[in-house]
C-alpha positions in Angstrom: -20.5 -6.2 5.0 -18.8 -6.2 8.1 -19.4 -10.0 8.8 -16.4 -12.1 10.0 -15.2 -10.7 13.2 -15.9 -8.6 16.2 -13.1 -6.0 16.1 -12.4 -4.9 19.7 -9.4 -3.3 21.8 -8.0 -5.0 24.6 -11.1 -4.2 27.0 -13.3 -5.6 24.5 -15.0 -2.3 23.7 -15.9 -2.5 19.8 -14.0 -0.6 17.5 -16.8 0.1 15.2 -18.1 3.6 15.0 -22.2 3.5 15.2 -23.3 6.2 13.2 -21.5 9.8 13.1 -21.0 12.6 15.6 -23.6 14.7 14.1 -26.1 11.4 14.1 -25.0 8.6 16.3 -27.2 6.0 15.2 -26.8 2.8 13.0 -29.4 -0.1 12.0 -28.1 -3.4 11.8 -29.7 -6.5 9.9 -27.2 -9.3 11.0 -27.1 -13.3 11.1 -24.8 -14.2 14.0 -24.6 -17.5 11.8 -22.4 -15.9 9.1 -19.9 -14.8 12.0 -16.8 -16.5 12.9 -17.8 -19.4 15.4 -21.3 -18.5 14.6 -21.7 -15.8 17.0 -20.9 -12.0 17.4 -18.2 -12.1 20.1 -17.9 -10.4 23.3 -18.1 -6.5 22.9 -19.4 -3.4 24.7 -19.8 0.1 23.7 -21.0 3.2 25.1 -24.2 3.5 22.9 -27.4 1.5 24.2 -28.7 -1.3 22.0 -32.3 -2.5 21.1 -32.5 -6.0 19.1 -35.4 -7.7 17.9 -35.5 -11.3 16.2 -37.0 -11.3 13.1 -36.3 -15.0 12.4 -34.7 -17.9 14.1 -33.5 -18.2 17.7 -30.0 -17.1 19.4 -28.6 -17.0 22.7 -27.9 -13.6 24.2 -25.0 -13.8 26.7 -25.4 -10.4 28.6 -23.1 -9.8 31.7 -23.2 -12.9 33.6 -26.6 -14.0 32.3 -27.9 -16.1 29.3 -30.9 -15.8 27.4 -32.6 -17.7 24.4 -34.7 -15.1 22.2 -36.7 -16.8 19.5 -38.5 -15.0 16.5 -41.0 -12.4 17.7 -38.7 -11.4 20.8 -36.5 -8.3 21.5 -33.9 -7.3 24.2 -32.6 -3.7 25.3 -28.8 -3.8 26.0 -27.9 -1.2 28.6 -24.6 1.2 27.7 -21.1 -0.2 28.6 -22.6 -4.1 29.2 -20.5 -6.9 27.6 -22.6 -8.8 25.2 -22.3 -11.8 23.1 -24.8 -13.2 20.5 -24.2 -17.1 19.6 -26.1 -18.3 16.8 -28.4 -21.8 17.0 -29.2 -21.7 13.8 -29.2 -19.2 10.9 -31.2 -16.2 12.0 -32.3 -12.6 11.1 -31.5 -9.8 13.9 -32.3 -6.4 13.4 -30.8 -4.1 15.9 -30.2 -0.3 16.5 -27.2 0.8 18.3 -27.4 4.7 19.6 -25.7 7.4 21.5 -28.5 8.3 24.6 -27.4 11.8 23.5 -29.4 11.4 20.4 -32.7 11.6 22.4 -31.8 14.5 24.6 -28.9 16.7 25.4 -26.9 15.4 28.6 -27.3 18.7 30.4 -31.2 18.7 29.9 -34.0 17.6 32.3 -35.1 14.9 30.2 -31.7 13.4 29.9 -31.3 13.9 33.8 -34.9 12.4 34.6 -35.5 9.7 32.2 -32.3 8.6 30.2 -29.5 9.0 33.0 -31.3 6.6 35.4 -31.6 4.1 33.2 -27.9 4.2 32.1 -26.7 4.2 35.6 -29.1 1.5 37.1 -27.9 -1.8 37.5 -30.1 -3.1 34.5 -27.7 -4.8 32.1 -30.8 -5.7 30.0 -34.6 -5.8 29.5 -36.2 -8.7 27.4 -39.5 -7.9 25.6 -42.0 -10.6 25.0 -45.3 -10.2 22.6 -47.3 -12.1 25.2 -47.1 -9.2 27.6 -49.0 -6.0 26.2 -47.0 -3.3 27.1 -43.9 -5.2 25.8 -46.0 -5.9 22.5 -46.2 -2.3 22.4 -42.5 -1.6 22.7 -41.7 -4.4 20.3 -44.0 -2.8 17.7 -42.5 0.6 18.0 -39.2 -1.2 17.3 -40.2 -3.1 14.3 -41.8 0.5 12.9 -38.1 1.9 13.8 -36.4 -0.6 11.6 -38.9 -0.2 8.7 -38.0 3.3 8.2 -34.6 2.5 8.1 -35.5 -0.1 5.3 -37.4 2.3 3.4 -35.9 4.5 0.4 -36.4 7.9 2.5 -34.7 7.4 5.6 -36.4 9.8 8.0 -34.1 10.8 11.0 -36.6 12.8 12.8 -39.3 10.4 12.5 -36.7 7.6 13.8 -35.6 10.0 16.8 -39.3 10.2 17.3 -39.9 6.6 17.8 -36.5 6.2 19.6 -38.2 8.7 22.4 -41.2 7.0 22.4 -39.7 3.5 22.6 -37.5 4.8 25.7 -40.5 6.3 26.9 -42.5 2.8 27.1 -39.3 1.1 28.5 -38.7 3.5 31.0 -42.7 3.0 32.0 -41.9 -0.5 32.2 -39.1 -0.9 34.6 -38.7 -0.5 38.2 -35.3 1.5 38.4 -35.7 2.2 42.2 -35.2 -1.6 42.3 -32.1 -1.4 40.1 -30.0 1.2 41.8 -29.7 -0.9 45.0 -27.1 -3.4 43.0 -24.6 -1.4 41.1 -23.4 -3.1 37.9 -20.1 -4.4 37.7 -17.5 -2.5 35.7 -17.1 -3.0 31.9 -13.4 -3.6 32.5 -14.0 -6.1 35.3 -16.3 -7.8 33.2 -14.0 -8.0 30.2 -10.9 -9.2 32.2 -13.4 -11.9 33.3 -14.3 -12.9 29.6 -10.8 -12.9 28.6 
């Protein structure tokens, strides 16, 4: 369902709604090989995205960088960062796309102290490797989050609890101060370059 094309507007913003207004969260299990030209084409969204490579290998083009992800690795793609996934072969790519406001209200201390610094940083993405102990923990939490989505009884509260844990572990593993020095190029500029 939804395979084929990536539907975007003229700025390459994805037109698909991820979840609902009351629960802005969506789980996807996709094979980029099944899309037109074997890729999930250039797009961006205001939501953040966590991806786990369950099977196979794919190329992730994020901003102006390229990452080859193989089974067992994952990636975080920040809000409003243009990206594309190119299949090298048939692959199983599981991901969650959600609004950061699902974790905490935008006016809250938690949002201001832990979420906003990541969103406003120059960090476009963060690759997780199972070879790194802390990152392996992040990948385990991600897999647990996916397992809930695939179960017969989807539990939204447990999902958000795991997303908060995931965010905390990621936040603890990144150097935000280093990232704020170089501002990210605007998504519109990135989109124009891709077009």
